[in-house]
C-alpha positions in Angstrom: 116.2 -45.9 297.7 118.5 -48.8 296.8 121.7 -48.1 295.0 122.4 -49.5 291.6 125.2 -51.6 292.9 123.0 -53.3 295.5 120.4 -54.1 292.9 123.0 -55.6 290.7 124.4 -57.7 293.5 120.9 -59.0 294.3 120.1 -59.7 290.7 123.3 -61.7 290.3 122.6 -63.7 293.4 119.0 -64.3 292.2 120.4 -65.6 288.9 122.8 -67.9 290.8 119.9 -69.4 292.8 118.0 -70.0 289.6 120.9 -71.7 287.8 121.5 -73.6 291.1 118.1 -75.2 290.9 116.1 -73.0 293.3 113.4 -71.5 291.1 110.6 -70.7 293.5 110.9 -67.0 294.4 109.5 -67.5 297.8 112.1 -70.2 298.6 114.9 -67.8 297.5 113.5 -65.0 299.8 113.1 -67.5 302.6 116.7 -68.8 302.3 118.1 -65.2 302.2 115.9 -64.4 305.3 117.6 -67.1 307.3 121.0 -65.7 306.4 119.9 -62.1 307.2 118.6 -63.3 310.5 122.0 -65.0 311.3 123.9 -61.9 310.5 121.6 -59.6 312.5 121.9 -61.8 315.5 125.6 -61.3 315.4 125.2 -57.6 314.9 123.0 -57.5 318.0 125.6 -59.5 319.9 128.4 -57.1 318.9 126.2 -54.2 320.2 125.7 -56.0 323.5 129.4 -56.7 323.9 130.2 -53.0 323.4 127.7 -52.1 326.1 129.2 -54.7 328.4 132.6 -53.3 327.9 131.2 -50.0 329.2 129.9 -51.6 332.3 126.3 -52.1 331.3 124.3 -55.3 332.2 123.3 -57.0 329.0 121.6 -60.1 327.7 123.9 -62.2 325.4 122.5 -64.3 322.6 125.3 -66.8 322.0 126.9 -69.3 324.5 130.4 -68.3 325.4 131.8 -71.7 324.7 133.9 -72.2 321.5 131.0 -74.1 319.9 128.6 -71.4 320.9 130.8 -68.7 319.4 131.1 -70.6 316.1 127.4 -70.0 315.7 128.1 -66.3 315.1 128.1 -64.9 311.6 131.5 -63.4 311.8 133.0 -66.8 312.8 131.4 -69.0 310.2 131.0 -66.8 307.1 134.4 -67.7 305.8 134.0 -71.4 306.0 134.4 -73.4 302.8 131.4 -74.7 300.9 131.1 -78.2 302.4 131.9 -77.2 305.9 129.6 -74.2 305.6 126.7 -76.2 304.5 127.2 -78.8 307.3 127.6 -76.2 310.0 124.5 -74.2 309.0 122.3 -77.3 308.7 123.5 -79.1 311.9 124.4 -76.2 314.2 123.2 -72.7 313.2 119.7 -73.4 312.1 118.9 -75.7 315.1 120.1 -72.8 317.2 117.3 -70.7 315.6 114.8 -73.3 317.0 116.2 -72.9 320.5 115.9 -69.1 320.3 112.2 -69.5 319.4 111.7 -71.6 322.5 113.3 -69.1 324.8 111.1 -67.4 327.4 110.4 -63.9 326.2 110.1 -62.1 329.6 113.5 -60.3 329.8 112.6 -56.7 329.7 115.9 -55.1 330.4 117.0 -52.5 327.9 119.1 -55.0 326.1 116.3 -57.6 326.4 113.9 -55.2 324.6 116.4 -54.7 321.8 116.7 -58.5 321.5 112.9 -59.0 321.8 112.2 -58.5 318.1 114.8 -61.1 317.1 113.5 -63.6 319.6 110.0 -63.1 318.2 111.2 -63.9 314.7 113.1 -66.9 316.1 109.6 -68.3 316.9 109.0 -68.5 313.1 112.5 -69.7 312.4 112.0 -72.9 314.3 111.3 -74.9 311.1 114.2 -73.3 309.2 115.6 -75.7 306.7 118.7 -75.2 304.5 117.4 -75.7 301.0 120.6 -74.5 299.2 122.3 -77.7 298.3 124.7 -76.2 295.7 127.8 -75.2 297.7 128.8 -72.4 295.3 125.3 -70.8 295.5 125.5 -71.0 299.3 128.9 -69.4 299.4 127.7 -66.6 297.0 124.6 -66.1 299.2 126.6 -65.7 302.4 129.1 -63.3 300.6 126.2 -61.2 299.3 124.4 -60.9 302.6 127.7 -60.0 304.3 128.1 -57.1 301.8 124.7 -55.6 302.5 124.6 -52.4 304.4 122.3 -53.3 307.4 123.1 -50.4 309.6 120.5 -48.0 308.2 116.8 -49.0 308.5 115.7 -47.4 305.3 118.5 -49.2 303.3 117.7 -52.5 305.0 114.0 -52.0 304.2 114.7 -51.2 300.5 116.9 -54.3 300.2 114.1 -56.5 301.4 111.4 -54.7 299.4 113.5 -55.3 296.2 113.7 -59.0 297.1 110.0 -59.1 297.6 109.4 -57.4 294.3 110.6 -60.6 292.6 107.6 -62.6 293.9 105.6 -63.4 290.9 103.3 -66.2 292.0 100.0 -66.2 293.9 99.1 -68.4 296.8 96.5 -71.2 296.7 94.0 -69.1 298.7 94.3 -66.1 296.3 97.1 -64.3 298.2 99.4 -62.2 296.1 101.8 -59.4 296.6 100.1 -56.0 296.4 101.9 -53.6 294.2 103.9 -51.1 296.3 102.6 -48.0 294.5 99.0 -49.1 295.2 99.9 -49.6 298.9 101.6 -46.2 299.1 98.5 -44.5 297.6 96.2 -46.3 300.1 98.4 -45.2 303.0 98.4 -41.6 301.8 94.6 -41.7 301.6 94.3 -43.0 305.2 97.3 -41.0 306.6 98.1 -43.0 309.7 99.5 -41.1 312.7 102.5 -42.3 314.9 100.2 -42.5 317.9 97.8 -45.0 316.3 97.5 -48.7 316.0 97.7 -50.1 312.4 96.7 -53.6 311.4 96.6 -55.9 308.4 94.4 -58.9 309.1 95.9 -60.9 306.2 99.4 -59.5 306.3 101.3 -61.8 303.9 104.7 -60.2 303.5 103.7 -57.2 305.7 103.8 -54.8 302.7 101.1 -52.5 304.2 102.8 -52.4 307.6 106.4 -51.9 306.3 105.3 -49.2 303.9 103.4 -47.4 306.7 106.7 -47.2 308.5 108.3 -45.7 305.4 105.4 -43.2 305.2 106.0 -42.2 308.8 109.7 -41.8 308.2 109.0 -39.5 305.2 106.4 -37.5 307.0 108.3 -37.1 310.2 111.8 -36.2 309.0 113.2 -32.8 309.6 115.3 -31.0 307.0 118.4 -32.1 308.8 117.1 -35.7 308.9 116.7 -35.8 305.2 119.7 -36.4 302.9 120.8 -37.8 299.5 123.3 -40.5 298.9 126.0 -40.5 296.2 123.5 -41.6 293.5 121.0 -38.9 294.4 118.5 -41.1 296.2 116.6 -39.4 299.1 116.8 -41.0 302.5 114.5 -40.2 305.5 115.8 -40.7 309.0 112.4 -40.2 310.7 114.2 -38.2 313.4 110.9 -36.5 314.5 109.5 -39.9 315.5 111.8 -40.4 318.5 109.1 -39.5 321.1 106.9 -42.2 319.6 109.6 -44.9 319.3 108.4 -47.2 322.1 104.8 -47.2 320.8 106.0 -47.7 317.2 108.4 -50.6 318.0 106.0 -52.6 320.1 102.4 -51.5 320.0 101.7 -49.8 316.7 101.9 -52.6 314.1 99.8 -55.7 314.1 99.7 -58.4 311.4 97.9 -61.7 311.3 98.4 -64.7 308.9 98.2 -68.4 309.1 101.0 -69.2 306.7 104.2 -69.6 308.7 106.4 -68.8 305.7 104.7 -65.5 305.3 105.0 -64.8 309.1 108.7 -65.4 308.8 109.1 -63.1 305.8 106.8 -60.4 307.3 108.6 -60.5 310.6 111.9 -60.0 308.9 110.5 -57.3 306.7 109.3 -55.3 309.7 112.7 -55.8 311.5 114.6 -54.6 308.5 112.3 -51.5 308.3 113.3 -50.6 311.8 110.4 -51.9 313.8 112.1 -54.2 316.4 109.0 -55.8 318.0 106.1 -55.7 315.6 103.1 -57.9 316.5 103.3 -60.4 313.7 101.1 -63.2 314.8 99.9 -66.7 313.7 96.1 -66.5 313.4 93.4 -67.0 310.8 91.5 -63.7 311.2 88.2 -65.2 310.2 88.4 -68.2 312.5 86.4 -68.4 315.7 89.7 -69.2 317.5 90.6 -65.5 317.3 88.1 -64.8 320.1 90.1 -67.1 322.5 93.6 -66.1 321.2 93.2 -62.4 320.7 90.0 -61.3 322.4 91.0 -57.6 322.7 92.2 -57.3 319.1 89.2 -59.0 317.4 86.8 -56.2 318.3 87.0 -52.4 318.7 90.8 -52.2 318.9 92.5 -50.7 315.9 92.7 -47.1 314.7 93.7 -48.0 311.1 93.3 -51.2 309.0 95.0 -51.6 305.6 94.3 -54.8 303.8 94.2 -56.7 300.5 92.5 -59.9 301.8 92.3 -63.1 299.8 89.5 -63.1 297.2 89.0 -66.9 297.1 89.9 -70.1 298.9 88.5 -72.9 300.9 86.5 -71.9 304.0 84.9 -74.1 306.7 81.8 -72.1 307.7 81.6 -74.0 311.0 85.0 -72.6 311.9 84.2 -68.9 311.1 83.9 -66.4 313.9 80.1 -66.4 314.6 80.2 -62.6 315.3 81.5 -62.0 311.8 78.7 -64.2 310.4 76.3 -62.0 312.4 77.4 -59.1 310.2 77.1 -61.0 307.0 76.0 -64.6 306.4 78.2 -66.0 303.6 81.1 -68.2 302.7 82.8 -65.6 300.5 86.1 -64.6 302.2 86.1 -61.1 300.6 82.8 -60.2 302.3 83.8 -61.9 305.6 87.0 -59.9 305.8 85.2 -56.6 305.3 82.9 -57.6 308.1 85.8 -58.6 310.3 87.6 -55.3 309.6 84.4 -53.4 310.7 84.4 -55.3 314.0 88.1 -54.9 314.6 88.1 -51.1 314.1 87.6 -48.8 317.0 84.6 -46.4 316.8 85.9 -43.7 314.5 88.7 -46.0 313.2 89.3 -45.9 309.4 90.2 -48.5 306.8 91.4 -48.8 303.2 90.6 -52.3 301.8 91.0 -53.7 298.3 88.0 -55.8 297.2 87.0 -57.4 293.9 84.4 -55.5 292.0 81.8 -58.2 292.8 81.6 -56.8 296.3 80.4 -53.5 294.8 77.5 -54.8 292.7 76.9 -58.5 293.7 73.1 -59.1 293.9 73.1 -61.8 296.6 71.6 -61.1 300.0 75.0 -61.2 301.6 76.4 -58.6 299.2 73.5 -56.3 299.7 73.5 -56.8 303.4 77.2 -55.8 303.7 76.9 -52.8 301.5 73.8 -51.6 303.4 75.7 -52.0 306.7 78.7 -50.0 305.3 76.4 -47.2 304.3 73.7 -47.1 306.9 75.7 -48.0 310.1 79.1 -46.7 309.1 80.7 -44.0 306.9 81.5 -45.3 303.5 83.5 -42.3 302.4 85.2 -43.3 299.1 85.6 -45.9 296.4 88.6 -45.9 294.1 88.0 -48.0 291.1 91.2 -49.6 289.8 91.9 -50.9 286.3 91.7 -54.6 285.8 95.5 -55.1 285.0 96.8 -53.7 288.3 97.4 -57.2 289.8 98.9 -58.8 286.8 100.7 -61.1 286.4 99.0 -62.7 289.4 95.4 -62.0 288.3 93.4 -59.9 285.9 90.5 -59.3 288.3 88.9 -55.9 288.5 89.2 -54.4 292.0 88.4 -51.3 294.0 89.6 -49.6 297.2 87.0 -49.1 299.9 87.6 -46.2 302.2 85.4 -46.2 305.3 85.2 -45.1 308.9 83.5 -47.2 311.6 80.3 -45.7 313.1 78.0 -42.9 312.1 76.2 -42.9 308.8 77.0 -42.1 305.2 75.9 -38.9 303.6 77.5 -39.3 300.2 80.2 -41.6 298.6 83.2 -40.2 296.7 84.2 -42.1 293.6 87.4 -42.0 291.5 87.8 -43.8 288.2 91.5 -44.7 287.8 92.4 -45.3 284.2 96.2 -45.6 284.6 98.5 -46.4 287.6 101.9 -45.6 286.1 102.4 -49.1 284.6 101.2 -51.0 281.5 98.2 -53.1 282.3 99.6 -56.3 280.7 101.6 -59.1 282.3 104.9 -57.1 281.8 103.7 -54.1 283.8 106.4 -51.8 282.4 106.5 -48.2 283.6 104.4 -45.7 281.8 104.0 -41.9 282.0 100.2 -42.0 282.5 99.5 -42.2 286.3 96.2 -41.1 288.0 97.3 -42.0 291.5 98.8 -38.6 292.5 95.6 -37.0 291.3 93.5 -39.5 293.3 95.3 -38.4 296.5 95.1 -34.7 295.6 91.3 -34.9 294.8 90.6 -37.0 297.9 92.4 -34.6 300.2 90.4 -31.7 298.6 87.2 -33.6 299.1 88.0 -34.5 302.7 88.9 -30.9 303.5 85.4 -29.8 302.4 83.8 -32.6 304.5 85.9 -31.9 307.6 85.1 -28.2 307.2 81.3 -29.1 307.2 80.9 -27.4 303.8 77.4 -27.0 302.5 76.0 -29.7 300.3 75.9 -27.2 297.5 79.6 -26.4 297.9 80.5 -30.1 297.7 78.2 -30.6 294.7 79.9 -27.6 292.9 83.3 -29.3 293.4 82.4 -33.0 292.9 78.9 -33.1 291.4 79.9 -33.5 287.8 79.7 -37.2 287.2 81.4 -37.0 283.8 84.7 -36.3 285.7 87.0 -39.0 287.1 86.3 -37.8 290.6 82.7 -37.2 291.7 80.4 -37.7 294.7 77.0 -39.5 294.8 74.3 -38.9 297.4 73.4 -41.7 299.8 69.7 -41.6 298.7 70.7 -42.3 295.1 72.8 -45.3 296.1 70.1 -46.7 298.4 67.6 -46.4 295.5 69.9 -48.7 293.5 69.9 -51.5 296.1 73.2 -50.1 297.5 75.0 -50.8 294.2 78.4 -49.2 294.4 79.7 -50.0 290.9 81.2 -46.8 289.5 79.6 -47.4 286.1 76.2 -47.2 287.7 76.7 -43.5 288.4 79.4 -42.3 286.1 78.1 -40.3 283.1 79.8 -40.8 279.8 79.7 -37.9 277.4 79.6 -39.0 273.7 81.0 -36.6 271.1 78.5 -35.9 268.4 79.7 -36.9 264.9 78.3 -35.2 261.8 78.2 -36.9 258.4 77.4 -35.6 255.0 74.0 -36.4 253.5 73.9 -39.7 251.5 73.5 -37.9 248.2 76.6 -35.8 248.9 78.6 -38.9 249.8 77.4 -40.7 246.6 78.5 -37.6 244.6 82.0 -37.7 246.1 82.2 -41.5 245.3 81.1 -40.9 241.7 83.7 -38.1 241.3 86.4 -40.3 242.8 85.3 -43.1 240.4 85.6 -40.7 237.5 89.1 -39.8 238.5 90.2 -43.4 238.7 88.6 -44.2 235.3 90.4 -41.2 233.7 93.7 -42.4 235.2 93.1 -45.9 233.8 92.4 -44.6 230.3 95.5 -42.5 230.4 97.5 -45.6 231.5 95.9 -47.6 228.7 97.0 -45.0 226.1 100.6 -45.4 227.1 100.6 -49.1 226.2 
């Protein structure tokens, strides 16, 4: 958790950006990312110098010339406003471009440590200094210099807090998924440190970064868990050490075709302690994925977590033909589900946010996809979310699909979420009512019965009451309804019976009341 002082520092800097004329939240985050990158390069160089002093062979980042050493954070952070601006624009940021062009084949120990920074350098090639106000630039450098970047959980919290200030949606329907929704989805899928996890439309890499936080929480010993001075709990993830190489380079995969998002998501993963996440430029629906990532586009991932775009322009002639083979449509929300089915390994599982239209749409494509999910795979659960979850970006009603590739569906578990811990208006203020912990608890109870091969009667006894928020529906009933997966199709509403007096009794009460009013009026008249 972030300390109150760090939050205050970031809030003050944000206000300074705003008053300095930079009002786009994504631009602010981008500019701070450049500065974070510059500082982390210098931190990596200092680590390399310490190893070199002990006799190790290392890979240095910066040239040893005076001009090269002036590119280091520690040597330029105290420059005055005008000189700082000129130096960053003319020297430091162009150096980022050179880093992105460096060959990435140095696999020495130090090279591996540097690898993640070099990969981010690829997306820093078009870095541009947009902070024209010298006082804002100086304040930004001073704030970044104060941040505690030595602990991965603190670094991750800092960046998460910055990302929480994103309040605009992209032109293709991309928007930041609320972190408590992401956390719930990760709990439902429960990734393991030996698995591969992907987000095919990664945006800011929220699903991937929060998965790393989940692993740290889950795999921290008592000695590796501690509280800071403000009572915030920190998880070291000390039990993950045997999986560190896999986690750093093979576990996390994110694809996006927005270079700004790739830059932000790469930095997000690095600050969450994943030094070499596979954050890659690729439109996951494009047919070019077959040439660029032939292994990853089919039967590759153990877990996929996603909130893909719900709208946007799409050139059907450029769509992966194998995805169109699953579902013939131009709707991106349907195509992404089809792509996710292909990209999962047999037995791989997914949690995907979709608009409600996917659940009940009557077009051939909608029905075809739902039928494929149920007949050729295991559609295990649907969590219906309230319509205000994605405000202020959008008020669209959504649901979380939980499915496993392969097999066939016996029954589908539903949960009707009424509250997610926040108000469902544009302000999204914290509220006490929160169904998400109960969603996780009931899902785990249901899955325990399924994994234990419990009898259908046993499952029906626990989840057969359709008047409850959590219930299960047999596949046959869903198939009979043209594979309609809308929760309102199956949820039973109990109406409380209201009893009223007979009309004559009501009229009698009204006449008595009228007599009382008339008597009071006569008494009042007598006083005049």
